[in-house]
C-alpha positions in Angstrom: 107.5 162.7 180.2 109.4 161.5 177.2 107.5 159.2 174.7 109.0 157.2 171.8 106.8 156.8 168.7 108.1 154.0 166.5 106.2 153.7 163.2 107.4 153.3 159.6 104.4 155.2 158.3 105.5 158.9 158.2 101.9 160.2 158.2 100.9 158.2 161.3 104.1 159.0 163.1 103.8 162.8 162.5 100.2 162.9 163.5 101.0 161.1 166.8 104.0 163.4 167.3 101.8 166.5 166.9 99.1 165.1 169.1 101.4 164.0 172.0 103.4 167.3 171.8 100.1 169.3 172.1 99.4 167.2 175.2 102.7 168.2 176.7 104.8 165.1 176.1 108.4 165.3 174.9 108.4 163.2 171.8 111.1 161.1 170.1 110.4 159.2 167.0 111.9 156.3 165.0 111.0 155.0 161.6 111.9 151.4 162.2 112.4 148.9 165.0 116.2 149.1 164.9 116.2 152.9 165.4 113.7 152.5 168.2 115.9 149.9 169.9 118.9 152.2 169.8 116.9 155.0 171.5 115.5 152.6 174.1 118.9 151.3 175.1 120.3 154.7 176.0 120.6 155.5 179.7 117.9 158.2 179.6 115.8 156.4 177.0 112.0 156.9 177.0 109.9 154.8 179.3 106.7 155.1 177.4 106.6 153.6 173.9 104.0 153.7 171.1 105.1 150.9 168.9 103.8 149.9 165.5 103.6 146.2 164.9 104.6 146.1 161.2 108.0 147.8 160.8 111.1 147.0 158.8 114.3 145.6 160.4 112.7 144.8 163.7 108.9 144.5 163.9 107.0 145.5 167.0 106.8 142.0 168.4 110.5 141.4 168.0 111.3 144.7 169.6 109.1 143.9 172.6 110.8 140.5 173.1 114.2 142.2 172.9 113.3 145.0 175.3 111.8 142.6 177.9 114.9 140.5 177.6 117.2 143.2 179.0 116.7 143.2 182.8 118.8 146.3 183.6 116.7 148.7 181.5 114.3 150.9 183.4 110.6 149.9 183.4 109.1 150.7 180.1 105.4 150.8 179.2 104.7 149.6 175.7 101.6 150.3 173.7 101.4 148.2 170.5 99.7 150.1 167.7 98.4 148.1 164.7 95.8 147.8 162.1 95.6 144.1 163.0 92.5 143.2 164.9 91.3 140.0 166.5 91.7 138.3 169.8 94.7 136.2 168.6 96.7 139.4 167.7 96.0 141.0 171.0 97.2 137.9 172.7 100.4 137.7 170.6 101.2 141.4 171.3 100.7 141.0 175.1 102.6 137.7 175.1 105.5 139.5 173.4 105.7 142.0 176.3 103.4 144.8 175.3 101.4 146.4 178.1 98.6 147.6 175.9 97.1 147.1 172.5 95.5 149.8 170.4 94.0 149.1 167.0 94.4 151.7 164.2 92.8 154.0 163.4 93.4 155.4 166.8 90.7 157.5 168.5 92.0 160.5 170.3 90.0 160.0 173.5 91.0 156.3 173.7 94.7 157.2 173.2 94.5 159.9 175.9 92.9 157.6 178.4 95.4 154.9 177.8 98.3 157.3 178.2 96.8 158.3 181.6 96.8 154.7 182.6 100.4 154.3 181.4 101.5 157.3 183.4 99.7 156.0 186.5 101.9 152.9 186.3 105.2 154.7 185.5 105.0 158.1 187.2 101.9 158.8 189.2 103.1 162.3 190.1 103.0 163.3 186.4 99.2 162.8 186.4 98.8 166.1 188.3 99.5 168.0 185.1 96.9 166.0 183.2 94.2 166.1 185.9 93.0 169.5 184.7 91.9 168.0 181.4 88.8 165.8 181.1 87.6 163.9 178.1 85.3 166.7 176.9 88.2 169.2 176.8 91.1 167.3 175.4 93.6 169.4 173.4 92.7 169.3 169.7 94.7 167.0 167.4 96.6 169.0 164.9 95.0 168.5 161.4 97.0 166.4 159.1 97.5 169.3 156.7 99.2 171.2 159.5 101.4 168.3 160.5 102.8 167.8 157.0 103.8 171.4 156.5 
């Protein structure tokens, strides 16, 4: 399945790209909300989005509102990623249209489990390929030094 990672922090974006690629996802990336919006509007745009809250041009909340306001786009599962914590921020993200909220720094096992939940909502048949993996045998995250080469 194709996943869009939208994050203005290059290090975070590349680490997520490497991790999701290692898990078998096809990854697209955007460095701001406007670039993410362009990718999401395309006919074959990704249906699973990892979206940073704080980005230039369009932030994550604005992008969620925009995305949810277009009824003819295919269903999209949005995970809001942010360093912001607290109940009020979780509520704001979910009210804007996010399906999930993950606070940074992101733990590998938590991300993997939440991706499985997202896939079960979007494409249950895709879970067959992930079923062989359990939380004790997740693919390793590529070390940051490897990602930045």
